[in-house]
Phi, psi and omega in degrees: 000157182294130180244089184232134176289144180295141178282151178260144175253128182247143177274326180226126177288157176297141181291348181271008182259147177253152184260138178216110178053044178083001182237156178235147177221157180301145181258007179300120182294341178272355181290150177296160181296331177268110181296148180282327181232150177235141169246128183236126173270101185247179177293348178262007183104189180276125182241140177250133180236125175265176183303327181286350182253004184257132175234151176251127181276109175285333172231098188298167177299134181306131181092352181227056186295339182276351182255117184233351182243124184226153172253146178250131178222141175286140176256138177295138185201154173278355182266019180086208183267019187274347180269127184227142175259128174258099187257125176296136174262002178252340179213106185299342181277353184249120175209156182230112171290137184228159175247121181276131178249148170281162178301320176258112182209164182278358186261320181231130181302139179303320181299321179292322179290319178296323177295319178296319178298313181299323179297339179246013181056042178257125176292139182305320181290344178258001187269134169240140181245124179240133174247127182293133177267144174227139175245121179228157173277131177278184184296341179267357180092359179274152176288131177243125180261128180230158176246142173270098179275342182287328185228071179290161175261123178264121181248127173266101185291337179285317183263354180059042177240156180213155180217135167273123188243123176275119181283143182287338183284112184289353181284350178270118182281157174282333180234077177273122181298138179261000000 
């Protein structure tokens, strides 16, 4: 299961922080070039991401090849701890709400997930599986929530790496109703 620390929401940023494309990083000149913490002003409010919440996409989300650094935050939900936000740390306007799956689940066969993990040298015990959620209006005008089961995001929680992987099994829909 996904092991991510909950993100903090702040009402006022520290005055010692500088803003860059909707995000803030420490301005200390002795700080390393890679900030330890990120504050992102997103459509979900201001989010703070620490080092344990940052992943690098080795195979980026389809359609966003230029974005490779993301923060993971749990989203409050009545569906338990399965809702996770994949927030770009390079563009505050880009985020993906996701549904976290266990290795054994009723939506994607365990064998297909293990094969995806093996393809990226991810140990099963270090693997988190995220499926991107989409909310669209259906033909009646009601909101329909769907999961992309065809291209889950495989997260290696030990190495802090991630890949969006297109599964070969065509039985997994891109828009599976939730």
